C-alpha positions as CSV (number, residue, x, y, z in Angstrom):
1,M,4.8,38.2,39.4
2,R,1.5,37.1,38.7
3,T,-1.1,38.7,36.8
4,A,-4.6,40.1,38.0
5,L,-7.6,40.8,35.9
6,V,-10.2,42.7,38.7
7,T,-13.9,43.5,36.6
8,G,-14.5,47.4,37.6
9,G,-11.6,48.4,39.2
10,S,-12.2,52.0,38.5
11,R,-14.0,53.0,41.9
12,G,-15.7,52.0,45.3
13,I,-14.9,48.0,46.0
14,G,-12.7,47.8,42.4
15,A,-10.5,50.0,43.1
16,A,-10.2,49.4,46.6
17,I,-8.9,46.1,45.0
18,V,-6.7,47.1,42.9
19,R,-4.7,49.2,44.7
20,A,-4.6,45.3,47.4
21,L,-3.5,43.8,45.0
22,A,-0.9,46.1,43.0
23,P,2.0,46.6,45.2
24,T,2.3,41.9,44.3
25,H,1.1,41.7,40.6
26,R,0.7,43.2,37.7
27,V,-2.7,44.5,37.3
28,A,-5.4,45.2,34.4
29,F,-8.0,46.6,35.3
30,T,-11.8,47.6,33.3
31,Y,-14.3,49.9,33.5
32,H,-17.6,52.0,32.2
33,D,-16.9,55.1,32.7
34,L,-15.1,57.8,34.6
35,H,-11.8,58.3,32.3
36,H,-10.0,61.1,35.3
37,R,-10.5,58.5,38.0
38,V,-9.0,55.6,35.8
39,R,-6.2,57.5,34.5
40,A,-5.3,58.9,38.1
41,L,-5.8,54.9,39.3
42,E,-3.3,54.4,37.2
43,L,-0.7,56.5,38.4
44,E,-1.1,55.4,41.7
45,T,-1.0,52.0,40.9
46,G,0.8,51.1,38.1
47,A,-1.9,49.1,36.9
48,T,-2.9,49.4,33.2
49,A,-6.6,49.7,32.1
50,Y,-9.2,48.8,29.5
51,Q,-12.9,50.6,28.5
52,Y,-14.7,47.6,28.5
53,R,-19.3,46.9,29.1
54,A,-20.8,43.3,29.8
55,G,-21.8,41.8,26.5
56,D,-18.5,43.1,24.4
57,E,-16.1,40.4,26.2
58,G,-14.5,39.6,22.5
59,H,-12.8,42.8,22.4
60,L,-11.2,42.8,26.1
61,F,-9.8,39.4,25.2
62,D,-8.4,40.4,22.0
63,W,-7.0,44.0,24.4
64,L,-5.6,40.9,27.3
65,S,-3.9,39.3,24.3
66,M,-2.6,41.9,22.5
67,E,-0.9,43.4,25.3
68,Q,0.2,39.8,26.6
69,V,-2.4,39.6,29.7
70,E,-2.9,36.0,30.7
71,P,-5.0,36.4,34.4
72,D,-3.2,34.7,37.0
73,V,-6.2,35.8,39.8
74,L,-9.7,37.1,38.7
75,V,-11.3,39.2,40.5
76,L,-15.2,39.3,39.2
77,N,-16.3,42.7,40.3
78,A,-18.0,45.0,37.7
79,G,-22.1,44.7,38.4
80,I,-24.8,46.9,38.5
81,A,-27.4,47.6,41.0
82,Q,-31.0,48.9,40.3
83,R,-34.0,50.3,43.0
84,R,-37.0,48.4,42.0
85,G,-40.7,46.7,43.6
86,F,-40.6,43.5,42.5
87,E,-44.2,44.2,41.1
88,T,-42.5,47.1,38.5
89,L,-39.9,44.9,37.1
90,D,-40.6,44.1,33.2
91,S,-37.9,41.8,31.7
92,G,-35.7,44.7,30.3
93,D,-34.4,44.9,33.7
94,V,-34.0,41.7,34.9
95,L,-32.4,40.5,31.5
96,K,-30.0,43.8,32.4
97,M,-29.1,42.5,35.9
98,L,-28.6,38.7,34.3
99,R,-26.3,40.1,31.5
100,V,-23.7,42.5,33.5
101,N,-24.2,40.1,37.0
102,L,-23.7,37.2,35.9
103,V,-23.6,35.7,32.1
104,A,-20.3,38.2,31.7
105,P,-18.7,37.1,34.8
106,M,-18.6,33.5,33.4
107,R,-17.6,34.1,30.1
108,L,-15.2,35.9,31.6
109,A,-14.8,32.1,33.9
110,R,-14.9,30.4,30.6
111,E,-12.0,31.5,29.0
112,Y,-9.5,32.1,31.7
113,V,-9.9,29.3,34.4
114,P,-9.1,26.5,32.0
115,D,-5.9,28.2,30.8
116,M,-4.9,28.8,34.6
117,A,-6.1,24.6,35.1
118,A,-3.7,23.7,33.2
119,R,-1.1,26.2,34.3
120,G,-1.5,24.6,37.6
121,W,-2.4,27.8,39.8
122,G,-4.8,29.9,39.8
123,R,-7.6,32.1,41.9
124,V,-10.9,33.6,41.0
125,V,-13.2,35.9,43.4
126,A,-16.6,36.8,42.7
127,I,-17.6,39.4,44.5
128,G,-21.1,38.8,45.5
129,S,-23.8,40.5,48.2
130,T,-25.9,39.5,50.9
131,G,-28.7,39.7,49.1
132,G,-27.4,36.5,47.6
133,V,-27.8,35.1,50.7
134,D,-30.4,37.0,52.4
135,G,-32.9,37.0,49.4
136,G,-34.0,41.1,48.4
137,V,-36.9,43.2,48.6
138,E,-36.7,46.1,46.2
139,Q,-34.3,44.2,43.7
140,V,-34.9,40.7,44.0
141,H,-33.5,40.6,40.5
142,Y,-30.6,42.1,41.6
143,A,-30.4,39.4,44.6
144,C,-30.7,36.6,42.3
145,A,-27.9,37.6,40.3
146,K,-25.9,37.8,43.0
147,A,-26.7,34.1,43.9
148,G,-25.7,32.3,40.4
149,L,-22.6,34.9,40.9
150,H,-22.2,32.5,44.0
151,C,-23.2,29.6,42.7
152,L,-21.0,30.3,39.6
153,A,-17.9,30.2,42.6
154,R,-18.7,27.3,44.4
155,S,-18.8,25.2,40.4
156,L,-15.4,26.5,39.5
157,S,-14.1,25.4,42.4
158,R,-15.6,22.0,42.1
159,L,-14.7,21.8,38.1
160,Y,-10.5,23.5,38.4
161,S,-9.8,22.8,42.5
162,A,-8.2,20.2,41.6
163,Q,-5.7,21.4,39.5
164,G,-5.0,24.2,41.3
165,V,-7.6,26.6,41.0
166,T,-9.3,27.7,43.9
167,A,-13.1,30.2,43.5
168,N,-15.0,31.8,46.3
169,A,-17.5,34.5,46.9
170,I,-17.4,37.4,49.0
171,A,-20.7,38.7,50.0
172,P,-20.7,42.4,51.4
173,G,-23.3,43.9,53.3
174,P,-23.7,47.7,52.1
175,V,-20.2,49.3,50.7
176,R,-19.4,52.5,51.6
177,T,-19.1,54.1,47.9
178,D,-20.2,56.5,46.0
179,M,-22.9,54.7,44.9
180,T,-24.1,53.8,48.3
181,P,-22.6,56.5,50.5
182,G,-25.0,55.3,53.5
183,G,-22.7,51.8,53.5
184,T,-21.3,50.6,56.6
185,I,-18.7,48.9,55.7
186,E,-15.5,50.2,54.0
187,P,-14.4,49.0,51.0
188,E,-10.7,48.3,52.1
189,A,-12.2,45.9,54.7
190,V,-13.7,44.1,51.0
191,A,-10.4,44.5,48.8
192,S,-7.7,42.9,51.5
193,L,-9.5,39.5,51.7
194,V,-9.5,40.1,48.5
195,A,-5.4,40.4,48.5
196,S,-5.8,36.9,51.4
197,L,-7.3,35.2,48.6
198,A,-4.9,35.4,46.0
199,T,-2.1,34.3,48.3
200,D,-0.3,30.8,47.7
201,G,-1.2,30.7,51.6
202,A,-5.1,30.3,50.6
203,G,-4.7,27.1,48.6
204,Y,-7.3,25.3,50.6
205,I,-9.8,28.1,51.1
206,T,-12.7,27.3,47.8
207,G,-15.8,26.7,47.0
208,R,-16.9,29.5,50.3
209,V,-19.3,32.5,50.5
210,I,-18.0,34.4,52.9
211,E,-19.4,37.2,54.2
212,V,-18.9,40.5,55.3
213,R,-20.9,42.1,57.6
214,S,-21.1,45.5,60.2
């Protein structure tokens, strides 16, 4: 059974991804808070959770090593959003957005994708946004960070596809979660696409940004 690591797996899209992968994978997922939801999801799926925040990758890597978790599937889902007008953005807003939504995923990829390539098989799926495709109005910094995440997936594809590692991004529109209750896309729609991209049969799909719009 292959191993999957899902960042930001305690709720919304992430929890749906954990549920979609659990029947066919050994799943580890990270979370920031919501401890009661985390324990319930562990019991439901058999997955293992680890509390983690962007910038603390060293402790995450140590824990995964101790638990003998070597991801074959890496789902870069954890992220933050913030609505703020472009003219009121300050450098702290921008740097935090980039640190969580781009720098942390890049560190995770740098840690685990070369090992996938050495083993000759791997799947990377980054959860981006249509904002990263279209641009943002009230979330310019968010849109820019997600566009960077899309480019990370494309770059990983160019670097490692010849060694059996595919890398793709999924760019959904507003997804119905507790953070965006007005969303029109169900989390399970994104999760099912992740599960499909994580299969052997998806080996020829790489370097794509797959938009999911309602």
